[in-house]
Wavefront OBJ file of the C-alpha trace (Angstrom):
o trace
v -17.711 3.531 -8.666
v -14.398 2.392 -7.211
v -10.720 2.898 -8.016
v -10.144 -0.853 -8.358
v -12.947 -1.285 -10.898
v -11.758 -2.266 -14.372
v -13.722 -2.480 -17.635
v -16.719 -4.504 -16.557
v -18.421 -7.095 -18.730
v -22.129 -6.616 -18.080
v -23.861 -9.992 -17.875
v -27.133 -9.211 -16.111
v -28.985 -5.907 -16.347
v -32.396 -5.099 -14.947
v -34.270 -1.877 -14.461
v -32.993 -1.387 -10.940
v -29.630 -3.101 -10.860
v -26.763 -4.754 -12.673
v -24.275 -7.552 -12.085
v -20.897 -7.547 -13.791
v -17.663 -9.525 -13.785
v -14.097 -8.351 -14.363
v -10.712 -9.957 -13.925
v -7.019 -10.015 -14.746
v -3.984 -12.238 -14.420
v -0.290 -11.286 -14.231
v 2.188 -13.976 -15.378
v 5.758 -12.737 -14.931
v 9.420 -13.710 -15.177
v 12.063 -12.302 -12.818
v 15.860 -12.386 -12.580
v 17.658 -11.343 -9.389
v 21.220 -10.131 -8.996
v 22.196 -13.128 -6.854
v 20.855 -16.439 -5.537
v 18.563 -16.198 -2.537
v 17.869 -12.488 -3.071
v 15.617 -10.959 -0.419
v 12.983 -9.450 -2.718
v 9.971 -9.421 -0.425
v 8.859 -6.076 -1.835
v 9.436 -7.084 -5.468
v 6.942 -9.952 -5.319
v 8.564 -12.309 -2.802
v 11.985 -13.612 -1.777
v 13.924 -15.940 -4.071
v 14.864 -19.471 -3.005
v 18.296 -20.072 -1.468
v 19.741 -21.478 -4.698
v 17.579 -19.505 -7.143
v 18.027 -16.214 -8.974
v 15.308 -16.534 -11.652
v 11.690 -17.686 -11.695
v 8.311 -17.685 -13.370
v 5.414 -16.598 -11.197
v 1.734 -15.860 -11.412
v 1.882 -12.654 -9.401
v -1.856 -12.059 -9.281
v -4.975 -13.685 -10.690
v -8.114 -11.746 -9.873
v -11.797 -12.410 -10.497
v -14.235 -9.791 -9.316
v -18.016 -9.540 -9.185
v -19.815 -6.189 -8.712
v -23.499 -5.636 -8.095
v -25.080 -2.182 -8.155
v -28.673 -1.575 -7.051
v -30.232 1.696 -8.199
v -33.178 3.739 -6.928
v -36.130 4.635 -9.154
v -34.457 7.922 -10.123
v -31.231 6.165 -11.168
v -29.211 7.191 -8.094
v -27.031 4.517 -6.430
v -28.586 2.690 -3.497
v -26.391 -0.297 -2.632
v -23.096 -1.562 -4.039
v -21.622 -5.011 -3.377
v -18.160 -6.346 -4.312
v -16.553 -9.790 -4.044
v -13.017 -10.325 -5.381
v -10.755 -13.401 -5.276
v -7.013 -13.643 -5.887
v -5.617 -16.932 -7.188
v -1.953 -17.798 -7.814
v 0.202 -20.934 -7.796
v 0.361 -20.481 -4.017
v -3.404 -20.654 -3.394
v -6.648 -18.701 -3.496
v -7.637 -15.866 -1.147
v -10.397 -13.314 -0.772
v -9.180 -9.791 -1.539
v -12.350 -7.698 -1.373
v -15.670 -8.531 0.261
v -17.623 -5.423 1.087
v -20.954 -3.654 0.767
v -21.718 0.035 0.432
v -24.870 1.941 1.308
v -25.588 5.373 -0.175
v -27.545 7.943 1.784
v -29.813 9.637 -0.780
v -31.873 12.144 1.217
v -29.071 14.737 1.258
v -26.672 12.842 -1.046
v -23.732 13.624 1.196
v -22.553 10.373 2.775
v -22.056 6.687 2.044
v -20.761 3.918 4.287
v -18.614 0.919 3.308
v -18.596 -2.198 5.518
v -16.483 -5.347 5.278
v -13.073 -6.185 3.840
v -11.980 -3.219 1.727
v -9.053 -0.939 0.920
v -7.779 1.466 3.553
v -8.319 5.120 2.545
v -4.749 6.247 3.222
v -2.610 8.100 0.671
v -2.671 7.725 -3.097
v -0.568 4.670 -3.940
v -2.788 2.363 -1.866
v -5.814 3.501 -3.871
v -4.286 2.575 -7.247
v -5.371 -0.866 -8.430
v -2.557 -3.285 -9.262
v -4.259 -3.753 -12.649
v -3.780 -0.085 -13.548
v -0.559 0.795 -11.716
v 2.411 1.194 -14.085
v 5.227 -0.052 -11.789
v 4.959 -3.766 -10.942
v 4.704 -3.232 -7.174
v 3.885 -0.567 -4.649
v 6.847 1.025 -2.874
v 8.576 -0.581 0.114
v 7.077 2.008 2.475
v 3.495 1.288 1.396
v 3.959 -2.475 1.677
v 5.537 -2.330 5.142
v 3.151 0.141 6.762
v -0.032 -1.122 5.084
v 0.531 -4.843 4.576
v -1.959 -6.342 2.066
v -3.632 -2.915 1.609
v -7.055 -4.199 2.732
v -8.540 -4.422 6.203
v -11.771 -5.308 7.986
v -13.757 -2.372 9.249
v -16.140 0.450 8.431
v -15.531 3.563 6.322
v -17.726 6.666 6.290
v -17.269 8.902 3.266
v -18.448 12.501 2.873
v -18.751 13.544 -0.775
v -21.654 15.692 -2.084
v -23.164 13.896 -5.082
v -25.674 16.291 -6.638
v -24.758 17.872 -9.947
v -24.081 21.462 -8.860
v -22.595 20.757 -5.425
v -19.803 23.210 -4.657
v -17.855 20.583 -2.708
v -18.369 17.707 -5.145
v -14.586 17.427 -5.686
v -13.846 17.183 -1.949
v -13.788 13.733 -0.330
v -13.454 13.065 3.399
v -12.964 9.436 4.428
v -13.078 8.316 8.056
v -12.625 4.634 8.872
v -12.098 2.259 11.786
v -10.276 -1.061 11.164
v -8.834 -4.077 12.980
v -5.312 -3.042 11.979
v -3.601 -6.232 10.778
v -5.547 -6.519 7.521
v -5.038 -9.725 5.541
v -1.562 -10.193 7.044
v -3.080 -12.312 9.834
v -6.036 -14.616 10.523
v -7.982 -12.086 12.591
v -7.992 -9.364 15.239
v -5.605 -10.215 18.093
v -5.935 -7.235 20.463
v -8.373 -4.501 21.445
v -6.635 -1.677 19.601
v -8.151 -0.391 16.378
v -6.752 1.803 13.610
v -8.584 5.048 12.883
v -7.779 6.412 9.418
v -8.810 9.808 8.050
v -8.151 11.208 4.599
v -9.125 14.583 3.130
v -8.598 14.690 -0.619
v -9.403 16.746 -3.706
v -10.291 15.109 -7.009
v -8.308 16.197 -10.103
v -8.817 19.866 -10.947
v -7.876 20.984 -14.445
v -6.295 24.349 -15.156
v -7.426 24.613 -18.776
v -5.284 27.620 -19.649
v -2.170 26.009 -18.186
v -2.923 22.608 -19.662
v -2.528 20.407 -16.581
v -4.502 18.975 -13.668
v -3.661 18.597 -9.993
v -5.037 16.410 -7.216
v -3.895 15.521 -3.722
v -4.719 14.732 -0.144
v -3.755 14.592 3.510
v -3.957 11.348 5.493
v -3.441 10.155 9.032
v -3.590 6.835 10.858
v -3.981 6.727 14.629
v -3.688 3.235 16.064
v -1.462 0.852 17.937
v -0.846 -2.594 19.408
v -1.567 -3.735 22.962
v 1.460 -4.813 24.995
v 1.190 -8.279 26.557
v 4.547 -8.091 28.339
v 5.998 -5.767 30.983
v 8.741 -4.979 28.458
v 8.932 -2.573 25.525
v 11.699 -0.914 23.535
v 12.176 2.580 22.120
v 14.996 4.901 21.091
v 16.572 7.021 23.833
v 19.654 9.190 24.226
v 22.055 7.507 26.631
v 25.172 9.565 27.444
v 24.942 11.364 24.101
v 24.381 8.208 22.061
v 21.036 7.072 20.642
v 20.259 3.423 21.404
v 17.295 1.071 21.520
v 16.491 0.928 25.226
v 14.381 -1.573 27.172
v 11.598 -0.264 29.378
v 10.640 -2.849 32.020
v 7.499 -1.775 33.758
v 4.430 -3.682 34.936
v 2.315 -0.711 33.820
v 3.290 -1.469 30.220
v 0.902 -4.439 30.067
v -2.257 -3.576 28.068
v -0.831 -0.164 27.208
v -0.743 0.717 23.520
v 2.457 0.632 21.464
v 1.717 3.526 19.090
v 1.272 3.495 15.327
v 0.946 7.112 14.198
v 1.206 7.944 10.499
v 0.990 11.369 8.849
v 1.010 11.602 5.073
v 0.594 14.040 2.191
v 0.297 13.248 -1.512
v -0.024 15.187 -4.747
v -0.501 14.249 -8.393
v 0.139 16.373 -11.499
v -0.825 15.450 -15.079
v -0.746 17.289 -18.381
v -4.060 17.514 -20.246
v -2.840 15.984 -23.521
v -3.193 12.279 -24.372
v -0.227 12.179 -26.733
v 3.078 12.791 -24.891
v 1.172 13.053 -21.617
v 3.277 13.495 -18.462
v 2.299 12.507 -14.927
v 4.058 13.062 -11.606
v 2.904 11.460 -8.355
v 4.529 12.087 -4.995
v 3.771 11.039 -1.442
v 5.556 11.396 1.888
v 4.727 9.670 5.186
v 6.324 9.952 8.617
v 5.454 9.067 12.196
v 5.768 6.230 14.719
v 5.705 2.516 13.904
v 5.580 -0.330 16.438
v 6.705 -3.786 15.368
v 9.430 -6.170 16.581
v 13.214 -6.337 16.942
v 13.726 -7.937 13.526
v 11.159 -6.143 11.348
v 9.322 -2.839 11.150
v 6.390 -4.379 9.222
v 2.990 -4.235 10.897
v 2.451 -7.686 12.487
v -0.461 -9.817 11.268
v -0.721 -11.662 14.594
v 0.849 -11.231 17.998
v 4.602 -11.841 17.501
v 6.139 -14.938 19.100
v 9.475 -16.714 18.772
v 10.143 -20.251 17.483
v 8.984 -21.660 20.834
v 5.737 -19.618 20.815
v 7.012 -17.294 23.533
v 5.555 -13.781 23.258
v 7.915 -11.061 22.005
v 7.984 -7.373 23.006
v 7.161 -4.470 20.723
v 9.761 -2.006 19.417
v 8.674 1.556 18.597
v 10.603 3.563 15.993
v 10.349 6.974 14.325
v 10.141 6.425 10.562
v 9.861 8.378 7.337
v 9.542 7.509 3.684
v 8.379 8.782 0.313
v 8.031 7.940 -3.357
v 8.144 9.925 -6.602
v 6.728 8.370 -9.766
v 7.048 9.941 -13.227
v 5.077 8.516 -16.168
v 5.764 9.738 -19.713
v 3.530 8.667 -22.590
v 5.651 8.185 -25.707
v 3.578 9.667 -28.516
v 0.955 6.892 -28.559
v -0.931 6.084 -25.356
v 0.165 2.474 -25.962
v 3.723 3.251 -24.764
v 4.766 4.631 -21.396
v 8.146 5.307 -19.799
v 8.222 4.741 -16.015
v 10.676 6.326 -13.572
v 10.275 5.798 -9.836
v 12.266 6.548 -6.701
v 11.226 5.624 -3.179
v 12.860 5.408 0.200
v 11.897 3.973 3.556
v 13.857 4.736 6.716
v 12.441 2.587 9.546
v 14.498 4.352 12.211
v 15.019 8.000 11.350
v 17.000 8.708 14.534
v 20.118 6.767 13.477
v 22.011 6.404 10.219
v 24.933 4.529 8.708
v 27.634 3.291 11.046
v 25.648 4.415 14.089
v 23.458 1.357 13.483
v 24.999 -1.537 15.399
v 23.968 -4.526 17.481
v 25.769 -2.976 20.454
v 23.102 -0.256 20.481
v 20.281 -2.797 20.368
v 19.659 -2.271 16.644
v 19.089 -4.816 13.878
v 18.454 -5.070 10.128
v 14.980 -3.684 10.895
v 16.625 -0.268 11.428
v 18.353 -0.094 8.019
v 17.231 2.443 5.407
v 16.516 1.353 1.820
v 16.378 3.480 -1.345
v 14.912 1.991 -4.532
v 15.388 3.359 -8.057
v 13.123 1.795 -10.655
v 12.683 2.334 -14.371
v 10.735 0.543 -17.062
v 8.818 0.563 -20.324
v 5.142 -0.365 -20.582
v 3.411 -1.344 -23.845
v -0.283 -2.011 -24.479
v -0.600 -4.579 -27.275
v -4.401 -4.270 -27.298
v -7.161 -3.249 -24.852
v -6.844 -6.592 -23.036
v -3.104 -7.332 -22.973
v -0.063 -5.348 -21.847
v 3.520 -5.990 -20.769
v 6.126 -4.071 -18.784
v 9.921 -4.391 -18.621
v 11.081 -3.055 -15.255
v 14.344 -2.954 -13.285
v 14.651 -2.230 -9.542
v 17.987 -0.993 -8.182
v 17.804 -1.418 -4.406
v 20.313 0.355 -2.170
v 20.673 -0.180 1.578
v 22.764 2.064 3.785
v 26.088 0.690 5.058
v 25.935 -0.144 8.772
v 27.650 -2.296 11.407
v 24.883 -4.922 11.179
v 26.160 -8.231 9.702
v 24.924 -8.598 6.143
v 24.399 -4.847 5.823
v 27.968 -3.560 6.094
v 27.788 -2.732 2.370
v 25.163 -2.627 -0.342
v 23.550 -6.016 -0.874
v 23.329 -7.474 -4.370
v 19.553 -7.535 -4.540
v 18.554 -5.753 -7.756
v 15.644 -7.381 -9.606
v 14.532 -7.403 -13.256
v 10.839 -8.075 -13.946
v 9.047 -8.901 -17.172
v 5.349 -8.804 -16.382
v 2.428 -9.433 -18.684
v -1.212 -8.778 -17.902
v -4.376 -10.176 -19.455
v -7.590 -8.460 -18.372
v -11.241 -8.079 -19.235
l 1 2 3 4 5 6 7 8 9 10 11 12 13 14 15 16 17 18 19 20 21 22 23 24 25 26 27 28 29 30 31 32 33 34 35 36 37 38 39 40 41 42 43 44 45 46 47 48 49 50 51 52 53 54 55 56 57 58 59 60 61 62 63 64 65 66 67 68 69 70 71 72 73 74 75 76 77 78 79 80 81 82 83 84 85 86 87 88 89 90 91 92 93 94 95 96 97 98 99 100 101 102 103 104 105 106 107 108 109 110 111 112 113 114 115 116 117 118 119 120 121 122 123 124 125 126 127 128 129 130 131 132 133 134 135 136 137 138 139 140 141 142 143 144 145 146 147 148 149 150 151 152 153 154 155 156 157 158 159 160 161 162 163 164 165 166 167 168 169 170 171 172 173 174 175 176 177 178 179 180 181 182 183 184 185 186 187 188 189 190 191 192 193 194 195 196 197 198 199 200 201 202 203 204 205 206 207 208 209 210 211 212 213 214 215 216 217 218 219 220 221 222 223 224 225 226 227 228 229 230 231 232 233 234 235 236 237 238 239 240 241 242 243 244 245 246 247 248 249 250 251 252 253 254 255 256 257 258 259 260 261 262 263 264 265 266 267 268 269 270 271 272 273 274 275 276 277 278 279 280 281 282 283 284 285 286 287 288 289 290 291 292 293 294 295 296 297 298 299 300 301 302 303 304 305 306 307 308 309 310 311 312 313 314 315 316 317 318 319 320 321 322 323 324 325 326 327 328 329 330 331 332 333 334 335 336 337 338 339 340 341 342 343 344 345 346 347 348 349 350 351 352 353 354 355 356 357 358 359 360 361 362 363 364 365 366 367 368 369 370 371 372 373 374 375 376 377 378 379 380 381 382 383 384 385 386 387 388 389 390 391 392 393 394 395 396 397 398 399 400 401 402 403 404 405 406 407 408 409 410
């Protein structure tokens, strides 16, 4: 019923409904290239005097309840999922879904759920081969989930001609689980048109894909904002001081396309997933990550928003090695938070910071399933930042990370 559902253990079953539990935990060991490595997108930064650690990356327990109609069609679906680690316990999913069954065209999802943008966000961390989502996905869609409502068009009768077409349209607060709650009047509107996997039997492979967009923003509280402008032939981050800025919207506009190819065989199966996103992102001077609450400095003074043109992409190749128990993983992703400047053009004199530096990540690993309930992956991230005039980013930082992750699941 849902992409994050894993093999459920049925504990209660009645004529018209069922309750099931599932869960997984991910103990891991990591070694960084140097002490104090900034590895926020590899599972969290290392301590100042630390370059290795054990962590419980995720510990999930999920309950699903499905209520059926007399004819066996879905009526209502309810999900509650917790995440527990050594750092605490949090709710990850808490949503309900109602299925319209007169025409069997639409269902609506309400509550805290995943945003329907792109492909990588839809892949559960229990099933994803690489340890973490790409830097781009984590920055633009912090915590993946958000509070809101999603309307989904997908014909559900057996012979429907459009049964492989899915149109999602959702409205969300915008900050997701990155903050305690909604902090302005702007909402994110997300739309995704996708096609389920279609198999070309004669050619021996399947293809799926989609187009996504996010239209949202953040309300200015100050008569100050920043954006890139051409000043005397040089691109710089320029301050706009205008009373009319207050309550105007600093834009967040994302446009994405994704595609997935897979061969039809189980033995020596090959998969290729690719996704590209570009647009406008509003954040702060020091980060391009979507804020979870209104940004303030150390003295609780409100900070202005900075708007940047960005682009990013990832390419993931998965090769099954004879047995489906073994998989080779190759991944490349990039995220350029400020696509208008590169390299040595990035300097503090132009109003730019580390938030404008591009990163490219090359990852490779080997995944092995020991049995249906236990697997492990050896994975190495090589992280490259562009050389700029920003202190600390004048050359490539020593921030590569090795991860040994295990996963128990039921």
